[in-house]
GULUM-848031 format. One record per residue (C-alpha): residue in one letter; residue number from 1; z, x, y negated. Coordinates in steps of 0.05 Angstrom, whole numbers, plus 5000, padded with zeros to 4 digits. Layout:
! residues N
> rest, nr, up, east, north
> a, NUM, Z, X, Y
...
! end
This chain:
! residues 424
> rest, nr, up, east, north
> x, 1, 8744, 5015, 7981
> x, 2, 8706, 5071, 8025
> x, 3, 8748, 5124, 8050
> x, 4, 8743, 5192, 8033
> x, 5, 8724, 5240, 8085
> x, 6, 8773, 5294, 8103
> x, 7, 8773, 5366, 8137
> x, 8, 8821, 5377, 8193
> x, 9, 8830, 5451, 8186
> x, 10, 8870, 5510, 8229
> x, 11, 8938, 5531, 8198
> x, 12, 8905, 5601, 8189
> x, 13, 8839, 5597, 8163
> x, 14, 8845, 5536, 8115
> x, 15, 8775, 5522, 8078
> x, 16, 8787, 5478, 8011
> x, 17, 8724, 5465, 7971
> x, 18, 8716, 5512, 7918
> x, 19, 8778, 5558, 7944
> x, 20, 8787, 5591, 8017
> x, 21, 8865, 5621, 8026
> x, 22, 8904, 5641, 8086
> x, 23, 8977, 5643, 8103
> x, 24, 9028, 5620, 8146
> x, 25, 9064, 5546, 8127
> x, 26, 9130, 5565, 8106
> x, 27, 9190, 5548, 8150
> x, 28, 9227, 5491, 8140
> x, 29, 9306, 5483, 8138
> x, 30, 9339, 5415, 8159
> x, 31, 9375, 5369, 8114
> x, 32, 9426, 5318, 8138
> x, 33, 9381, 5254, 8125
> x, 34, 9360, 5222, 8183
> x, 35, 9317, 5165, 8209
> x, 36, 9345, 5108, 8252
> x, 37, 9332, 5110, 8325
> x, 38, 9318, 5049, 8368
> x, 39, 9290, 5029, 8438
> x, 40, 9221, 5035, 8434
> x, 41, 9189, 5062, 8500
> x, 42, 9162, 5032, 8564
> x, 43, 9201, 4992, 8609
> x, 44, 9174, 4963, 8684
> x, 45, 9122, 4910, 8684
> x, 46, 9158, 4847, 8707
> x, 47, 9145, 4819, 8780
> x, 48, 9175, 4753, 8772
> x, 49, 9184, 4704, 8720
> x, 50, 9243, 4713, 8673
> x, 51, 9294, 4666, 8656
> x, 52, 9296, 4629, 8590
> x, 53, 9307, 4682, 8538
> x, 54, 9377, 4693, 8510
> x, 55, 9397, 4737, 8447
> x, 56, 9436, 4774, 8507
> x, 57, 9381, 4786, 8558
> x, 58, 9333, 4803, 8495
> x, 59, 9380, 4860, 8475
> x, 60, 9392, 4884, 8542
> x, 61, 9318, 4893, 8555
> x, 62, 9314, 4937, 8489
> x, 63, 9375, 4981, 8504
> x, 64, 9341, 4993, 8578
> x, 65, 9286, 5028, 8540
> x, 66, 9290, 5108, 8527
> x, 67, 9303, 5115, 8449
> x, 68, 9250, 5136, 8399
> x, 69, 9275, 5203, 8385
> x, 70, 9324, 5214, 8328
> x, 71, 9284, 5254, 8265
> x, 72, 9324, 5293, 8224
> x, 73, 9287, 5293, 8159
> x, 74, 9264, 5365, 8137
> x, 75, 9244, 5389, 8073
> x, 76, 9169, 5401, 8059
> x, 77, 9153, 5464, 8007
> x, 78, 9122, 5444, 7948
> x, 79, 9076, 5506, 7940
> x, 80, 9035, 5537, 7994
> x, 81, 8985, 5593, 7990
> x, 82, 8945, 5560, 8034
> x, 83, 8939, 5494, 8011
> x, 84, 8914, 5456, 7940
> x, 85, 8967, 5444, 7894
> x, 86, 9008, 5390, 7901
> x, 87, 9018, 5339, 7842
> x, 88, 9086, 5294, 7851
> x, 89, 9074, 5227, 7878
> x, 90, 9083, 5161, 7846
> x, 91, 9073, 5115, 7902
> x, 92, 9074, 5127, 7974
> x, 93, 9072, 5159, 8019
> x, 94, 9050, 5097, 8065
> x, 95, 9017, 5093, 8135
> x, 96, 8951, 5049, 8144
> x, 97, 8904, 5025, 8201
> x, 98, 8932, 5055, 8265
> x, 99, 8876, 5064, 8315
> x, 100, 8874, 5105, 8384
> x, 101, 8875, 5179, 8359
> x, 102, 8878, 5164, 8286
> x, 103, 8919, 5140, 8226
> x, 104, 8914, 5141, 8153
> x, 105, 8964, 5163, 8107
> x, 106, 8961, 5139, 8033
> x, 107, 8988, 5153, 7964
> x, 108, 8981, 5160, 7892
> x, 109, 8995, 5211, 7839
> x, 110, 8996, 5213, 7759
> x, 111, 8949, 5272, 7761
> x, 112, 8886, 5289, 7795
> x, 113, 8897, 5329, 7854
> x, 114, 8870, 5347, 7920
> x, 115, 8915, 5309, 7973
> x, 116, 8934, 5340, 8044
> x, 117, 8970, 5324, 8102
> x, 118, 9015, 5369, 8150
> x, 119, 9030, 5346, 8211
> x, 120, 9042, 5357, 8288
> x, 121, 9078, 5328, 8355
> x, 122, 9139, 5367, 8324
> x, 123, 9173, 5375, 8259
> x, 124, 9141, 5443, 8258
> x, 125, 9077, 5399, 8242
> x, 126, 9023, 5458, 8258
> x, 127, 8959, 5420, 8232
> x, 128, 8934, 5397, 8162
> x, 129, 8882, 5346, 8146
> x, 130, 8856, 5356, 8071
> x, 131, 8814, 5311, 8035
> x, 132, 8739, 5331, 8008
> x, 133, 8750, 5316, 7939
> x, 134, 8805, 5305, 7877
> x, 135, 8833, 5240, 7852
> x, 136, 8896, 5202, 7841
> x, 137, 8888, 5157, 7895
> x, 138, 8891, 5195, 7966
> x, 139, 8869, 5166, 8029
> x, 140, 8875, 5223, 8086
> x, 141, 8861, 5207, 8159
> x, 142, 8897, 5244, 8212
> x, 143, 8861, 5257, 8286
> x, 144, 8862, 5276, 8351
> x, 145, 8930, 5247, 8360
> x, 146, 8949, 5230, 8431
> x, 147, 8964, 5159, 8455
> x, 148, 9035, 5133, 8441
> x, 149, 9064, 5189, 8418
> x, 150, 9111, 5208, 8363
> x, 151, 9085, 5248, 8310
> x, 152, 9119, 5279, 8243
> x, 153, 9081, 5291, 8179
> x, 154, 9088, 5312, 8104
> x, 155, 9047, 5301, 8051
> x, 156, 9027, 5334, 7984
> x, 157, 9075, 5326, 7934
> x, 158, 9130, 5292, 7974
> x, 159, 9194, 5326, 7991
> x, 160, 9205, 5305, 8057
> x, 161, 9183, 5302, 8128
> x, 162, 9172, 5233, 8162
> x, 163, 9151, 5209, 8234
> x, 164, 9109, 5149, 8265
> x, 165, 9077, 5130, 8330
> x, 166, 9013, 5141, 8345
> x, 167, 8970, 5082, 8376
> x, 168, 8968, 5069, 8453
> x, 169, 8910, 5068, 8499
> x, 170, 8880, 5007, 8504
> x, 171, 8913, 4955, 8559
> x, 172, 8983, 4989, 8554
> x, 173, 9032, 4930, 8577
> x, 174, 9089, 4950, 8522
> x, 175, 9099, 4955, 8448
> x, 176, 9137, 4921, 8389
> x, 177, 9114, 4903, 8316
> x, 178, 9152, 4860, 8265
> x, 179, 9139, 4803, 8226
> x, 180, 9153, 4779, 8149
> x, 181, 9130, 4747, 8099
> x, 182, 9128, 4715, 8023
> x, 183, 9178, 4781, 7999
> x, 184, 9162, 4758, 7925
> x, 185, 9223, 4739, 7867
> x, 186, 9285, 4771, 7900
> x, 187, 9279, 4847, 7909
> x, 188, 9351, 4851, 7940
> x, 189, 9329, 4805, 7997
> x, 190, 9269, 4840, 8011
> x, 191, 9299, 4915, 8008
> x, 192, 9353, 4895, 8056
> x, 193, 9299, 4860, 8101
> x, 194, 9251, 4918, 8101
> x, 195, 9321, 4967, 8116
> x, 196, 9333, 4925, 8173
> x, 197, 9267, 4926, 8207
> x, 198, 9258, 5000, 8190
> x, 199, 9321, 5014, 8227
> x, 200, 9287, 4978, 8292
> x, 201, 9235, 5029, 8279
> x, 202, 9171, 4968, 8304
> x, 203, 9094, 5005, 8326
> x, 204, 9070, 4966, 8267
> x, 205, 9086, 4910, 8223
> x, 206, 9050, 4842, 8191
> x, 207, 9066, 4816, 8126
> x, 208, 9047, 4740, 8123
> x, 209, 9026, 4745, 8050
> x, 210, 9063, 4727, 7977
> x, 211, 9083, 4798, 7976
> x, 212, 9088, 4792, 7900
> x, 213, 9090, 4742, 7848
> x, 214, 9020, 4762, 7812
> x, 215, 8974, 4808, 7845
> x, 216, 8935, 4828, 7782
> x, 217, 9006, 4861, 7763
> x, 218, 9006, 4935, 7777
> x, 219, 9072, 4950, 7765
> x, 220, 9091, 4890, 7815
> x, 221, 9055, 4924, 7869
> x, 222, 9092, 4995, 7851
> x, 223, 9161, 4958, 7860
> x, 224, 9134, 4931, 7923
> x, 225, 9115, 4996, 7949
> x, 226, 9188, 5022, 7932
> x, 227, 9216, 4975, 7967
> x, 228, 9168, 4975, 8026
> x, 229, 9177, 5053, 8031
> x, 230, 9230, 5061, 8085
> x, 231, 9190, 5022, 8126
> x, 232, 9112, 5041, 8106
> x, 233, 9126, 5115, 8115
> x, 234, 9140, 5102, 8194
> x, 235, 9108, 5040, 8214
> x, 236, 9032, 5021, 8186
> x, 237, 9035, 4948, 8148
> x, 238, 8980, 4893, 8166
> x, 239, 8982, 4848, 8107
> x, 240, 8948, 4773, 8099
> x, 241, 8923, 4752, 8032
> x, 242, 8973, 4702, 8001
> x, 243, 8958, 4651, 7941
> x, 244, 8999, 4697, 7900
> x, 245, 8966, 4757, 7913
> x, 246, 8908, 4718, 7868
> x, 247, 8849, 4757, 7909
> x, 248, 8870, 4810, 7861
> x, 249, 8826, 4881, 7865
> x, 250, 8899, 4905, 7865
> x, 251, 8911, 4881, 7936
> x, 252, 8844, 4918, 7968
> x, 253, 8862, 4982, 7927
> x, 254, 8931, 4984, 7956
> x, 255, 8914, 4973, 8029
> x, 256, 8863, 5005, 8069
> x, 257, 8852, 4960, 8128
> x, 258, 8799, 4948, 8183
> x, 259, 8735, 4908, 8168
> x, 260, 8735, 4877, 8097
> x, 261, 8802, 4872, 8083
> x, 262, 8807, 4800, 8073
> x, 263, 8798, 4778, 8142
> x, 264, 8796, 4825, 8195
> x, 265, 8822, 4846, 8271
> x, 266, 8847, 4899, 8312
> x, 267, 8859, 4912, 8378
> x, 268, 8932, 4943, 8394
> x, 269, 8952, 4965, 8471
> x, 270, 8938, 4899, 8502
> x, 271, 8925, 4848, 8448
> x, 272, 8882, 4830, 8395
> x, 273, 8904, 4812, 8324
> x, 274, 8871, 4768, 8280
> x, 275, 8884, 4761, 8208
> x, 276, 8844, 4702, 8172
> x, 277, 8838, 4691, 8096
> x, 278, 8871, 4629, 8090
> x, 279, 8909, 4629, 8028
> x, 280, 8894, 4551, 8010
> x, 281, 8891, 4496, 8058
> x, 282, 8812, 4486, 8046
> x, 283, 8789, 4479, 8119
> x, 284, 8715, 4492, 8098
> x, 285, 8711, 4572, 8120
> x, 286, 8733, 4546, 8187
> x, 287, 8684, 4480, 8202
> x, 288, 8621, 4499, 8236
> x, 289, 8573, 4540, 8183
> x, 290, 8630, 4562, 8146
> x, 291, 8643, 4634, 8124
> x, 292, 8699, 4651, 8174
> x, 293, 8687, 4606, 8233
> x, 294, 8629, 4645, 8267
> x, 295, 8671, 4709, 8262
> x, 296, 8734, 4680, 8286
> x, 297, 8702, 4655, 8347
> x, 298, 8674, 4720, 8358
> x, 299, 8747, 4754, 8360
> x, 300, 8771, 4705, 8399
> x, 301, 8721, 4703, 8451
> x, 302, 8712, 4774, 8458
> x, 303, 8786, 4795, 8460
> x, 304, 8796, 4824, 8526
> x, 305, 8866, 4842, 8524
> x, 306, 8935, 4791, 8551
> x, 307, 8951, 4771, 8483
> x, 308, 8921, 4741, 8425
> x, 309, 8966, 4731, 8352
> x, 310, 8938, 4699, 8295
> x, 311, 8969, 4707, 8219
> x, 312, 8951, 4671, 8156
> x, 313, 8987, 4647, 8100
> x, 314, 8989, 4577, 8099
> x, 315, 9029, 4539, 8149
> x, 316, 8993, 4488, 8197
> x, 317, 9052, 4466, 8236
> x, 318, 9115, 4454, 8187
> x, 319, 9177, 4409, 8176
> x, 320, 9160, 4405, 8101
> x, 321, 9117, 4340, 8079
> x, 322, 9048, 4355, 8086
> x, 323, 8981, 4333, 8062
> x, 324, 8914, 4314, 8085
> x, 325, 8886, 4378, 8069
> x, 326, 8932, 4410, 8112
> x, 327, 8914, 4365, 8168
> x, 328, 8841, 4384, 8159
> x, 329, 8857, 4457, 8163
> x, 330, 8898, 4448, 8227
> x, 331, 8849, 4406, 8265
> x, 332, 8791, 4460, 8242
> x, 333, 8829, 4514, 8277
> x, 334, 8877, 4488, 8332
> x, 335, 8820, 4469, 8383
> x, 336, 8791, 4542, 8378
> x, 337, 8864, 4572, 8392
> x, 338, 8885, 4522, 8447
> x, 339, 8812, 4541, 8483
> x, 340, 8819, 4613, 8474
> x, 341, 8890, 4614, 8500
> x, 342, 8923, 4643, 8432
> x, 343, 8991, 4669, 8444
> x, 344, 9026, 4657, 8376
> x, 345, 9002, 4637, 8308
> x, 346, 9043, 4665, 8249
> x, 347, 9041, 4646, 8180
> x, 348, 9081, 4646, 8112
> x, 349, 9079, 4597, 8048
> x, 350, 9132, 4550, 8066
> x, 351, 9202, 4591, 8053
> x, 352, 9234, 4579, 8113
> x, 353, 9238, 4597, 8187
> x, 354, 9213, 4548, 8241
> x, 355, 9177, 4553, 8306
> x, 356, 9140, 4488, 8336
> x, 357, 9105, 4491, 8394
> x, 358, 9044, 4448, 8395
> x, 359, 8986, 4448, 8449
> x, 360, 9011, 4499, 8488
> x, 361, 9012, 4550, 8431
> x, 362, 9076, 4572, 8388
> x, 363, 9069, 4560, 8310
> x, 364, 9119, 4603, 8275
> x, 365, 9136, 4604, 8200
> x, 366, 9167, 4663, 8174
> x, 367, 9166, 4662, 8107
> x, 368, 9238, 4684, 8092
> x, 369, 9228, 4755, 8052
> x, 370, 9256, 4732, 7979
> x, 371, 9220, 4675, 7947
> x, 372, 9263, 4617, 7943
> x, 373, 9278, 4577, 7996
> x, 374, 9245, 4514, 8014
> x, 375, 9281, 4448, 8042
> x, 376, 9253, 4430, 8112
> x, 377, 9263, 4354, 8106
> x, 378, 9211, 4322, 8152
> x, 379, 9219, 4343, 8225
> x, 380, 9152, 4367, 8257
> x, 381, 9138, 4343, 8326
> x, 382, 9149, 4390, 8376
> x, 383, 9198, 4436, 8332
> x, 384, 9237, 4489, 8377
> x, 385, 9281, 4517, 8325
> x, 386, 9282, 4521, 8246
> x, 387, 9333, 4543, 8187
> x, 388, 9338, 4550, 8117
> x, 389, 9348, 4622, 8112
> x, 390, 9316, 4688, 8091
> x, 391, 9295, 4717, 8153
> x, 392, 9249, 4768, 8195
> x, 393, 9226, 4776, 8268
> x, 394, 9226, 4832, 8312
> x, 395, 9173, 4830, 8378
> x, 396, 9179, 4859, 8447
> x, 397, 9121, 4859, 8490
> x, 398, 9128, 4885, 8563
> x, 399, 9089, 4865, 8628
> x, 400, 9070, 4793, 8617
> x, 401, 9123, 4770, 8570
> x, 402, 9128, 4774, 8498
> x, 403, 9197, 4767, 8464
> x, 404, 9216, 4745, 8400
> x, 405, 9275, 4736, 8357
> x, 406, 9280, 4719, 8287
> x, 407, 9340, 4748, 8247
> x, 408, 9371, 4730, 8181
> x, 409, 9372, 4782, 8120
> x, 410, 9446, 4788, 8149
> x, 411, 9427, 4805, 8218
> x, 412, 9448, 4734, 8247
> x, 413, 9404, 4714, 8301
> x, 414, 9367, 4651, 8289
> x, 415, 9319, 4642, 8344
> x, 416, 9307, 4680, 8410
> x, 417, 9251, 4658, 8455
> x, 418, 9199, 4684, 8505
> x, 419, 9129, 4672, 8516
> x, 420, 9094, 4686, 8584
> x, 421, 9025, 4704, 8595
> x, 422, 8970, 4656, 8599
> x, 423, 8912, 4708, 8590
> x, 424, 8896, 4751, 8653
! end
């Protein structure tokens, strides 16, 4: 879906199509609601190899970083003489597609209106972005953001101010992210996992597909966004198409992603993140001449950063009984991953947690976001860890090391590991 144009306007002289008004933004008063703090700022680059990962070491490293400032959420006015009238929000707001200097804020309203977002580096905000036209699905891009800085924002029709961290400059050697998958079918588990990830305040989140039971059901998307709200308001979500999304237009209407949204790539700090459209075990798109093969090779060969992370839905290394089509897909992709020194591959689909080391690459299944758990009954060669548990993952990139933790829905550590850089 094409994104709407917007205008970035001074606070004291805001021009909206068909209407010119002036006046200050009303003062806000603090409310007691707060967002959690977490350690997400820079740590020194390592100068010597780290010992094998342990839960204690990972937690100590995170604790040594300056915390993300605690945000007291404050009321946003529902009307202002300087802004278009706001309509109540039915879905959102949520963050999408963060890039150096910019991020998108997305939401829906029941009635047609012209959307706007007020934002700034403090809770006083001070800048406004306004849509160029009216509608019920709103997409506003915030621009002029400084690198890797906390920003606050409030959206037309939403009652509180939230915050996010802007994208870092290319090559920055520290950042954090979270991974989860297969959140359909159990809203209680899904909600608990989202709240746990939100408490960690990652810079962005990867979702490995099967977000909902049926991608053609608009009500399920509304329920998904309601559960995800505490996280998607503070960190942009990058999803993967799963088989339960059914390639539905509602998926593309909901998410505003780089490229064609079906398969895409983006750079963040010192990493390239590649998302493939592999919601079945059809290897055809990845064979020579296939629809994604040349594109994938280009993304891998032009990655300039130290890290490459690849995500797609179906798992190609798992201790669940496999069939020939899974082997064919693995044979089509693994040589490319090994040739270009991919850091890790993230998959969903097999409802469990598992990490397999194959060809020097960590293949990680994190598909425990709420869908019914699957038994792991045929142990995969190279298995490093496995658990039949609802789960999510937190990653801390620092210098030449990626530290990963898999945690159960009740916060227990399932797996802890480190990956050393093999790219310059």
